[in-house]
C-alpha positions as CSV (number, residue, x, y, z in Angstrom):
1,X,10.0,-16.4,-1.6
2,X,7.4,-19.0,-1.1
3,X,5.2,-17.2,1.4
4,X,5.3,-14.0,-0.7
5,X,4.5,-16.1,-3.8
6,X,7.6,-14.9,-5.6
7,X,9.0,-18.3,-6.4
8,X,7.8,-19.9,-9.7
9,X,6.5,-22.9,-7.8
10,X,4.4,-20.7,-5.5
11,X,2.5,-18.5,-7.9
12,X,-1.0,-17.4,-7.1
13,X,-4.1,-17.3,-9.3
14,X,-6.1,-14.4,-8.0
15,X,-5.8,-10.8,-6.6
16,X,-7.3,-11.9,-3.3
17,X,-4.8,-14.8,-2.9
18,X,-1.9,-12.4,-3.3
19,X,-3.3,-9.6,-1.1
20,X,-4.2,-12.2,1.6
21,X,-0.7,-13.7,1.6
22,X,0.9,-10.3,2.0
23,X,-1.7,-8.8,4.4
24,X,-2.1,-5.8,2.1
25,X,-0.7,-4.4,-1.1
26,X,0.8,-0.9,-1.2
27,X,-1.3,1.4,-3.4
28,X,0.3,4.9,-3.1
29,X,1.5,4.4,-6.6
30,X,-1.5,2.8,-8.5
31,X,0.8,0.8,-10.9
32,X,2.5,-0.8,-8.0
33,X,-0.6,-2.9,-7.2
34,X,-0.7,-4.3,-10.7
35,X,3.1,-4.9,-10.9
36,X,3.1,-6.6,-7.4
37,X,0.3,-8.8,-8.6
38,X,2.1,-9.6,-11.9
39,X,5.2,-10.7,-10.0
40,X,3.1,-13.3,-8.1
41,X,0.3,-14.2,-10.4
42,X,1.9,-14.0,-13.9
43,X,-1.3,-15.3,-15.6
44,X,-3.3,-12.3,-14.5
45,X,-3.3,-9.5,-17.1
46,X,-4.4,-6.0,-16.3
47,X,-7.9,-6.6,-17.4
48,X,-8.3,-9.7,-15.1
49,X,-6.9,-7.7,-12.2
50,X,-9.3,-4.8,-12.9
51,X,-12.3,-7.2,-13.0
52,X,-11.4,-8.6,-9.5
53,X,-10.8,-5.1,-8.2
54,X,-13.8,-3.3,-9.6
55,X,-16.4,-6.0,-10.5
56,X,-15.8,-9.0,-8.2
57,X,-14.6,-6.6,-5.4
58,X,-12.7,-9.2,-3.4
59,X,-10.4,-6.4,-2.2
60,X,-10.7,-2.7,-1.4
61,X,-8.5,0.4,-1.3
62,X,-8.3,2.1,2.0
63,X,-6.0,4.2,4.2
64,X,-4.2,2.0,6.7
65,X,-0.9,1.4,8.4
66,X,1.4,4.4,8.6
67,X,-1.3,6.6,6.9
68,X,-0.6,4.8,3.7
69,X,-3.0,3.7,1.0
70,X,-3.3,-0.1,0.6
71,X,-5.4,-2.6,-1.3
72,X,-6.8,-4.9,1.5
73,X,-8.8,-8.1,1.3
74,X,-12.4,-7.4,2.1
75,X,-12.4,-9.8,5.0
76,X,-9.5,-7.8,6.6
77,X,-11.0,-4.3,6.1
78,X,-12.6,-4.1,9.5
79,X,-9.4,-5.3,11.2
80,X,-7.3,-2.6,9.5
81,X,-9.9,0.1,10.2
82,X,-10.1,-0.7,13.9
83,X,-6.4,-1.3,14.4
84,X,-5.0,1.7,12.6
85,X,-7.4,3.8,10.5
86,X,-9.8,5.0,13.1
87,X,-6.9,6.6,15.0
88,X,-5.5,8.1,11.8
89,X,-9.0,9.5,10.9
90,X,-9.3,11.2,14.3
91,X,-5.9,12.9,13.8
92,X,-6.8,14.0,10.3
93,X,-10.1,15.4,11.4
94,X,-8.4,17.6,14.1
95,X,-5.9,18.8,11.5
96,X,-8.7,19.6,9.0
97,X,-10.7,21.5,11.6
98,X,-7.6,23.6,12.2
99,X,-7.3,24.6,8.6
100,X,-11.1,25.3,8.4
101,X,-10.8,27.5,11.5
102,X,-8.3,29.7,9.7
103,X,-10.5,30.0,6.6
104,X,-12.4,33.3,6.2
105,X,-16.2,32.9,6.4
106,X,-16.1,29.8,8.6
107,X,-17.0,30.6,12.2
108,X,-17.5,27.1,13.6
109,X,-15.1,24.6,11.9
110,X,-16.6,21.6,13.6
111,X,-20.2,22.4,12.6
112,X,-19.1,23.4,9.1
113,X,-17.3,20.1,8.6
114,X,-20.3,18.0,9.8
115,X,-22.6,19.7,7.4
116,X,-20.1,19.4,4.5
117,X,-19.7,15.7,5.2
118,X,-23.4,15.0,5.2
119,X,-23.9,16.9,2.0
120,X,-21.1,15.0,0.4
121,X,-22.5,11.6,1.5
122,X,-25.9,12.6,0.1
123,X,-24.4,13.5,-3.2
124,X,-22.5,10.2,-3.5
125,X,-25.7,8.4,-2.5
126,X,-27.6,10.1,-5.3
127,X,-24.8,9.5,-7.9
128,X,-23.8,5.9,-7.0
129,X,-20.2,6.7,-7.8
130,X,-18.6,10.2,-8.3
131,X,-15.2,11.7,-8.6
132,X,-13.8,14.4,-6.4
133,X,-14.1,16.9,-9.2
134,X,-17.8,16.0,-9.8
135,X,-18.5,16.3,-6.1
136,X,-16.8,19.6,-5.7
137,X,-19.0,20.9,-8.5
138,X,-22.2,19.4,-7.0
139,X,-21.7,20.3,-3.3
140,X,-21.0,24.0,-2.8
141,X,-19.1,23.7,0.5
142,X,-16.6,21.3,-1.0
143,X,-15.5,24.0,-3.4
144,X,-14.4,26.2,-0.5
145,X,-10.7,27.1,-0.7
146,X,-8.4,26.0,2.2
147,X,-4.9,27.0,3.0
148,X,-3.0,23.8,3.7
149,X,0.5,23.5,5.1
150,X,2.8,26.2,6.4
151,X,5.4,28.6,5.1
152,X,6.7,28.0,1.6
153,X,4.9,24.6,1.6
154,X,1.4,26.2,2.0
155,X,-0.9,25.6,-0.9
156,X,-4.6,26.4,-1.6
157,X,-6.8,23.4,-2.2
158,X,-10.5,22.7,-2.4
159,X,-12.2,21.5,0.8
160,X,-13.4,18.5,-1.1
161,X,-9.8,17.2,-1.6
162,X,-9.6,16.9,2.2
163,X,-13.2,16.1,3.2
164,X,-13.6,13.2,0.9
165,X,-10.4,11.3,2.0
166,X,-11.4,12.0,5.6
167,X,-14.8,10.3,5.0
168,X,-13.0,7.4,3.5
169,X,-10.6,7.2,6.5
170,X,-13.7,7.1,8.8
171,X,-15.0,4.2,6.7
172,X,-18.0,6.2,5.4
173,X,-16.7,6.3,1.8
174,X,-14.6,3.9,-0.3
175,X,-12.5,4.4,-3.3
176,X,-14.1,2.7,-6.3
177,X,-13.0,2.8,-9.9
178,X,-10.2,5.1,-11.2
179,X,-11.1,7.9,-13.6
180,X,-8.5,6.7,-16.1
181,X,-6.5,3.6,-16.9
182,X,-5.0,1.3,-14.4
183,X,-2.0,3.6,-13.9
184,X,-4.3,6.4,-12.8
185,X,-4.5,7.4,-9.1
186,X,-7.7,9.5,-9.3
187,X,-10.5,7.4,-7.9
188,X,-14.2,7.7,-7.8
189,X,-16.0,7.5,-4.4
190,X,-18.9,5.2,-3.4
191,X,-20.7,4.4,-0.2
192,X,-19.4,1.2,1.5
193,X,-22.9,-0.4,1.5
194,X,-23.3,0.2,-2.3
195,X,-19.8,-0.9,-3.3
196,X,-19.0,-3.7,-0.8
197,X,-22.4,-4.9,0.3
198,X,-23.1,-5.7,3.9
199,X,-21.2,-3.7,6.4
200,X,-18.7,-5.4,8.7
201,X,-18.9,-4.9,12.4
202,X,-15.6,-3.4,13.8
203,X,-13.8,-5.4,16.4
204,X,-12.4,-3.7,19.5
205,X,-9.1,-1.8,18.7
206,X,-6.9,-4.1,20.9
207,X,-8.4,-7.2,19.3
208,X,-7.9,-5.8,15.8
209,X,-4.3,-4.9,16.6
210,X,-3.6,-8.4,17.8
211,X,-5.1,-9.9,14.6
212,X,-3.2,-7.5,12.4
213,X,0.2,-8.3,14.1
214,X,-0.6,-12.0,13.9
215,X,-1.1,-11.6,10.1
216,X,2.2,-9.7,9.8
217,X,4.1,-12.4,11.6
218,X,2.5,-15.1,9.5
219,X,3.5,-13.3,6.3
220,X,6.7,-11.6,7.3
221,X,8.0,-13.2,10.5
222,X,10.3,-13.7,12.1
223,X,10.9,-10.0,12.5
224,X,11.8,-7.5,15.2
225,X,9.6,-5.2,17.3
226,X,11.0,-2.3,15.4
227,X,9.8,-3.9,12.1
228,X,6.3,-4.3,13.6
229,X,6.2,-0.8,15.0
230,X,7.3,0.7,11.7
231,X,5.1,-1.4,9.5
232,X,1.9,-0.9,11.5
233,X,2.6,2.6,12.6
234,X,1.6,1.7,16.1
235,X,3.4,2.7,19.3
236,X,5.6,0.4,21.4
237,X,2.9,-0.2,24.1
238,X,0.3,-1.3,21.5
239,X,2.7,-3.6,19.7
240,X,3.9,-5.2,22.9
241,X,0.4,-5.7,24.2
242,X,-0.6,-7.4,21.0
243,X,2.5,-9.6,20.9
244,X,1.7,-10.8,24.5
245,X,-1.9,-11.4,23.6
246,X,-1.1,-13.7,20.6
247,X,1.7,-15.5,22.5
248,X,4.6,-14.5,20.1
249,X,8.0,-16.1,21.1
250,X,11.5,-14.7,20.9
251,X,13.9,-16.2,18.3
252,X,17.5,-15.5,17.4
253,X,18.1,-13.5,14.3
254,X,21.8,-13.2,13.4
255,X,22.9,-11.3,16.5
256,X,19.6,-9.8,17.4
257,X,16.3,-10.9,18.9
258,X,13.3,-11.5,16.7
259,X,9.7,-12.5,17.1
260,X,7.7,-15.4,15.6
261,X,4.4,-17.2,16.0
262,X,4.7,-20.1,18.4
263,X,3.3,-22.5,15.7
264,X,5.7,-21.2,13.1
265,X,9.1,-22.4,14.2
266,X,9.7,-25.4,11.9
267,X,12.7,-25.2,9.5
268,X,11.8,-24.1,5.9
269,X,13.5,-25.8,2.9
270,X,15.3,-23.3,0.7
271,X,13.8,-23.2,-2.8
272,X,15.9,-23.1,-6.0
273,X,17.2,-19.6,-6.8
274,X,14.9,-17.5,-9.0
275,X,14.8,-13.9,-10.3
276,X,12.0,-11.4,-10.0
277,X,11.5,-7.7,-10.6
278,X,9.4,-5.9,-8.0
279,X,7.9,-2.4,-8.4
280,X,8.1,0.8,-6.5
281,X,6.8,0.2,-2.9
282,X,6.3,-3.5,-3.3
283,X,5.1,-5.1,-0.1
284,X,8.0,-7.4,0.1
285,X,10.6,-4.7,-0.3
286,X,8.7,-2.5,2.2
287,X,7.8,-5.3,4.6
288,X,10.5,-4.7,7.2
289,X,12.2,-1.7,8.8
290,X,15.5,-3.5,9.4
291,X,16.5,-4.6,5.9
292,X,20.2,-5.4,5.8
293,X,19.5,-9.1,5.7
294,X,17.9,-8.8,2.2
295,X,19.1,-5.4,1.1
296,X,22.7,-5.3,2.1
297,X,24.6,-2.1,1.1
298,X,22.1,-1.0,-1.5
299,X,19.7,1.1,0.7
300,X,21.0,4.5,-0.3
301,X,20.8,3.7,-4.0
302,X,17.4,2.0,-4.1
303,X,15.4,3.9,-1.5
304,X,14.7,7.6,-1.2
305,X,15.4,9.7,1.9
306,X,11.9,8.9,3.3
307,X,12.5,5.2,3.2
308,X,10.4,4.5,0.1
309,X,11.7,1.8,-2.2
310,X,12.2,2.2,-5.9
311,X,11.9,-0.8,-8.3
312,X,14.2,-3.7,-7.3
313,X,15.8,-6.7,-8.9
314,X,15.8,-9.8,-6.7
315,X,17.8,-13.0,-7.0
316,X,17.7,-15.9,-4.6
317,X,15.7,-14.0,-2.0
318,X,17.8,-10.9,-1.8
319,X,17.9,-7.5,-3.6
320,X,20.6,-7.6,-6.2
321,X,19.9,-4.4,-8.2
322,X,17.3,-2.0,-9.5
323,X,15.3,-1.4,-12.7
324,X,13.1,1.1,-14.4
325,X,11.2,1.6,-17.7
326,X,12.6,3.8,-20.4
327,X,10.4,6.0,-22.6
328,X,10.5,3.5,-25.4
329,X,9.2,0.8,-23.1
330,X,12.5,-1.0,-22.5
331,X,13.0,-2.4,-19.0
332,X,16.5,-1.2,-18.1
333,X,18.2,-2.8,-15.0
334,X,21.5,-2.8,-13.3
335,X,22.9,-5.5,-11.0
336,X,24.8,-4.0,-8.1
337,X,26.7,-7.2,-7.2
338,X,28.2,-10.2,-9.1
339,X,25.5,-12.8,-8.9
340,X,26.8,-15.0,-11.7
341,X,25.9,-15.8,-15.3
342,X,22.8,-17.9,-14.4
343,X,21.3,-15.1,-12.4
344,X,22.1,-12.6,-15.1
345,X,20.3,-14.7,-17.7
346,X,17.3,-15.1,-15.4
347,X,17.1,-11.4,-14.7
348,X,17.3,-10.6,-18.5
349,X,14.5,-13.1,-19.2
350,X,12.3,-11.6,-16.4
351,X,12.9,-8.1,-17.8
352,X,11.7,-9.3,-21.2
353,X,8.6,-10.8,-19.7
354,X,7.8,-7.6,-17.8
355,X,8.2,-5.5,-20.9
356,X,5.9,-7.8,-22.9
357,X,3.3,-7.7,-20.1
358,X,3.3,-3.9,-20.0
359,X,3.1,-3.6,-23.8
360,X,2.3,0.0,-24.7
361,X,1.7,1.1,-21.1
362,X,4.2,3.6,-19.7
363,X,4.6,3.8,-16.0
364,X,4.5,7.1,-14.2
365,X,5.9,6.6,-10.7
366,X,5.1,9.3,-8.1
367,X,8.8,9.2,-7.2
368,X,12.0,7.6,-8.3
369,X,15.3,7.6,-6.4
370,X,18.2,9.2,-8.4
371,X,19.6,5.8,-9.3
372,X,16.5,4.9,-11.1
373,X,16.1,8.2,-12.9
374,X,19.7,7.9,-14.2
375,X,19.0,4.3,-15.3
376,X,15.9,5.4,-17.2
377,X,17.6,8.2,-19.2
């Protein structure tokens, strides 16, 4: 609760402070970034968060661990790129070239893709910032229709919808401002040098993986090797090499073996109990693969089949229920265990604060487990 800035006595004062403490913030659902920040920096309203994201630019959105979109501190961008994203980009390029090879009129998929990428980068350079739709209109190859997927899942999309995210995965573009409000997930594109300033030199991949795993252990440790492999998306050999490089040590975790940093073994004083409401895909809820110690028997209700977390209610460092926003703006929640009257009052007060913070904004999560859909009806 302290390290993740969730306890009232450990609140942060900036977007960067929160992102740095948690390594990165999940950004698949754009509202999750703002709600994760609200839970840890209650004095920041959406306008203050937007200023730091899009004017001060202390953090940046990028594809990272597990091919997931994150908001990452600027100083950690090169580490994530070298540790995870470069390899993801190589796989995505191969997959895109396969779709292009099956597209009528394209004889050399590799050459076509190189030319389309250069034309897209030139268009972004001229515009400063541009949306996918604007670039598809401006760069003729990006309007090419591709068949993506197989069988009944196959859909027709513009080449731009795949080329531009690939350029971002390669570190050649960055996501800048959203096209709409802070709950919008459609971003404009910019060149890294224009948006972020001076380019960072990438460290070697092994060095970057060691740095990333050290960051995770500092924020989430102790944890298991399975936690690390799942969270990073790296293979067993890469994780074990990094653990050896940073000198991680084994510790006992209630019947299993965990891992911690050698300089992080001192006892931690337990803080007073407190309540918090965390959003879909919050980095704390999603921080570990082995979750029984803080989730208990609530996994099937609060997570979907792909392991994605819906909004959760926390009390005293554990998940105690779930919540959602109803169409009229009310924050509806349900506690799944008896946590006592004090906890119930604290959760009720927190739900009221969240509703006030959101005001007239209505959340549009990309997914909600059935429990949350029922709660919101």
